[in-house]
N, C-alpha and C positions, 0 to 999 in steps of 0.2 A: 191699885191697878192689878189686874190679872194678866197672866201670860200663858199663851198656848204655844206649844212647840210642835212643829210639823217636820217629820223626817222623811226624806225621799231618797230612794236608792235605785241604781240601775237594775233592770230586770236581770235575773241570773244568766240568761243567754246572751246578754249584751256585753261586749268587750269593755274592759275598764282599764285603759292605758295608764291613768294616774295611779290607780291601785297597784297595778303591775310594777310601775316605777318605784313606788314606796316599798313594796315587799322585796324588791331587788336591792334596795338601799339599806334596809334594816340590818341584815347580817354584817354589813361593812361597819355599822355603828355598834356592833356587839349584841344585837337583839336577834338571837338565833331561834327563839322559841316560836316565832310567828311563821305560819306557812302560807297565808293568803291575806290579802287586804282588798276590800271593796270600798271605794270612796263615794259618799253620797252628799246630800245637801240638807241643811237644817234651816228652818225658818222660824222666827219668833214673832208671834202676833200678840199685840198688847190690846187689852180691852179696859174700859172704865169699870171699876168695881171688880167683884169676884167673878171668876169664870163660871158660867152656867152651862147646862147641857145644850141650850140653844146656841151658845157661842161655839161649843165643840162641834155641833152639827154643821154650823156655818163654815167653820174652819175646815172640816172634812170635805165639804162641797167645794170650797175654794181650792183646796189641795188637789182635788180631782180635775177641776176645770182650768186652773191657772198655774198653780205652783209646781205641778209635775207635767211631764210629757208622757201621757199614758201609753204611747207606742213603745217607749224605751225605758220607762221608769215605773216603779211601784211606790205608792204612799205606804210606808211601813208603820208610821206612828203619828197619831194626833192626840196630844195629851195636855192637860193643864200642868203647869209647873209652879211650885211654890215660889213666892217672891224671894225668899232667902236662899233658894237652891242655886248651886253653882254647877254649870255643865262642863 
């Protein structure tokens, strides 16, 4: 089985209250090195057999039509992921 990972992020001009809350909490937990956080979404699509270019093209189209809201989000990545990879 192959897996395709689609990552969607809010457009830069869109406010990200969840990211803002996380970046505000990090210093309280001792993580002072981070200055900004943007929170996005990750989708994992599974296909029978190995991932082909046709699968990636279909995933990219699905990402633009269904998995993201093009008014406020950008599809930043559509890629095949190895079965043994850990995200």
